[in-house]
C-alpha positions, 0 to 999 in steps of 0.5 A: 567506586559505587557510584561509577559502578552505578553508573555503569550499570545505569548507562547500560540500562539506559542505552539498551532502553534507547535502543529499544525505543528507537527499534519501536519507533522505526518499526511502527513508523515504516511504510512502504505503500504508494499508489499509481496516479492515473489521470484518464478522467475528466473529473479529477481534482486539480494537481495541487489539490491532490498533492495536498489532500496526499501530504495532509490526509494520507500516509501516501509518501510516494506516487507513481504517475504514468507520464512527466506532466510538468503541473503534477511534478510543480504540485508535489514540490516541497511536499516530501512526496516522491514521484516516480516519472513515466517515459512514454513507451514511443519515447524510448527510441529517441533516448537510446543515445546520450544527447536525446536522453540528456535533452529529455532529462533537461527538459523534464526532470531538471526544472523540478528537481530537487523541489520535486523528489523525484524517486525513479524514471520508468522507462516505459510500461510493460515493453515486453508485452507490446512485442515491439522488437523495436521499442525492446531493442531500444529499451537497456540503451535508452535506460543506459542513456538516461542514467548517464545523463542523470549523472552528468546533470548531477542528479544521481539520486534518481534511479532508472528502472522498467515495469514489467508485466508477469508475461515476462514468465514462461513457467511461474506455478509453483513459484520455483519453477519461475523462469524467464521466456526462453530467448529473452532470459539471457538476451534481454533480461540478464543485461537489464538485470546487470544494469540493476545490479550495477546501478543499484535500481530496483527490478519493477513489476507489475503483479496483479492476482486479479487477471490470475485467479480462477473461481476456485482461486479466488480466496487465494487470490484475496488474502482470505483463508484457504488450504494453500499451494503447496511448493513441493521443491522448497516445502513452502505453502502459499496462502496468497497469490501475491506472495507466490507471484513475487517469488515466481519473479524472484525464481527466474531472477535468480536462475539467471544469477541476479536474486540479489537485485532488489524488487519494486511492486510497480502496480497491483490492485483490484476493482470495486465495481465491473460488469454485471456478473462479473466474478470476484468484483466487487467492494468486498473483493477490493477492500479484501485485497488492498486492505490486506496487501496493505498489512502485509507488505507492511508487516515486513514478513515478506514472501516465502523465498524472501523473508523479512523483506518489504517491498515497496508497493504502488497500488493501482489506482489513486481514483477511479478514472471515468474515461477508461474502457471497461466498468471495471477499468474505471474502478480501481481507485481507492479514492472518488475524483471528489476525494472521499474514499471508495473503501478503507484500506487504513492509508488515511491519517489516523486510522487503521484499514476496514479490512480483515483486522484483529479485535482491538487489543483493550477488549475481548471481541464478541462473537461475530455471529454469522460473519456478515457485516453491513457496509455502504456502497461504493457509489452510495451519495453521501445525502443517501447515507446521511439519511440512512443515519438518521434513519437507524438513529431514530429507531432506537439503535444506539448511535452513541458510539459515532458521536463526538468522542464515541469509539467510532467517531473517527475518521469523521466522514458520512461514508464512516459513520454510516458504515457503523449505523447500518451494520448496527442495525442490520445486526440488531434486527437478525442479519437478514439481508433485506436489513441491509438493503437501504434503499439499495446503497447497503452491501453485505460483505464478509470483511470485517470493518472494525478498526481500532477500538470500534468494534462491528463484530455484533454491531456495538462498538467496544467504547472502551476508555483508558481514562480512570483506569489501571490500563490509563495509568500503565500507558501514561506511565510507559509513554512518560517512561519512554521520554525519561529513558531518550532524555536519559540516552542523550545524557549518558551517551555523552558522558565522558568514557572515563567516568564509565571506566 
């Protein structure tokens, strides 16, 4: 009896440990950030190169494209990366009846399904914003016809939706007042939301704080510290515009009776460069918005009106696209055409973002002093950045952290190493703006680029290592205990029930 009681005790202990371990693993594995893969450029890498880069170098497991390019769909076959395909706006009327929809699915989708995971078909882009009565009238019929065509082709796993700009709202501030444009609410959006509810597909929106901020609300738009915006109707205080925009959409959906439909953020982003003097457009602003966006979305905190929800979010865009009209439109990319990053928001494997971060948990962060750091400009060449590294390290500044084994060695690329070295020089020489010029390749930022054990706060990496320390022993013990726990989970969960009774 004592043995059986002990078995019961161990069973419940290890069952609890198993659930905790599995819960921890599922939480840490959650990732809801995708990218919009636009191709309005003449210098981009080939689709197979892009697919391989995303699969092997990044955490991104979903992309959205603005057409049904067969070369791109073929490139993503067997990668595990899902793709959202877009129907061109001009094609919508021809798909409003089943025969046209069946032909489109047969020609555009079935040659690649299921080798390529096609997650959604986005029917057009921001159709309501076009004010084209024919397109608007044919939008929902095309969505329904494509849904039927997919079901007939045994491709029911693919969902159908359409992205909307926030121009669909007639009111959005404060968020509780959110409502669809008069005349569109019941005639257009109620039927579309009914379709989403019935087919369990998401309502896609394109919230862009970049297009909604004013000089006095820039920090609010960039997820930076601010007083917030209070919504008296709900008693909620909003500290970032992204949440406010999503809650305004939610309020509009709820107002017409469809607050239970999922929301997907089909596009959002911020340019890293623009015309001279363009307010709010800079590398620092793009880093702050997208870096904090990634952390915020993946935190699972949700919004004030939709707490504890994680929204599938697609950043605009994967690349800088040089054939777009304005400088800002050309510079929404997270990466340059040569696959080097414009800035780091934490989507590369085995690294955290260079956006605002908390101090490493293994060290006490030194005072940030002025709260300013020096980082490379996004358009700086590798040659100039390597010259900066060589110069800084020749002046006596400690460059050991960016050597192999150092706390700032990873990610192992010129941009990252130059970021550390340039900032170390800037900090060591009194934080004067001219000490961050580096032949016009440096820029001052108020966003702490620290990541993991690499602490930029005073130009010195903490460099703390767990080897030969009690912390290391504890960490190893934890890892070992997790492995033992999982083994016991397997054993005890398969014990005959009579032994535990």
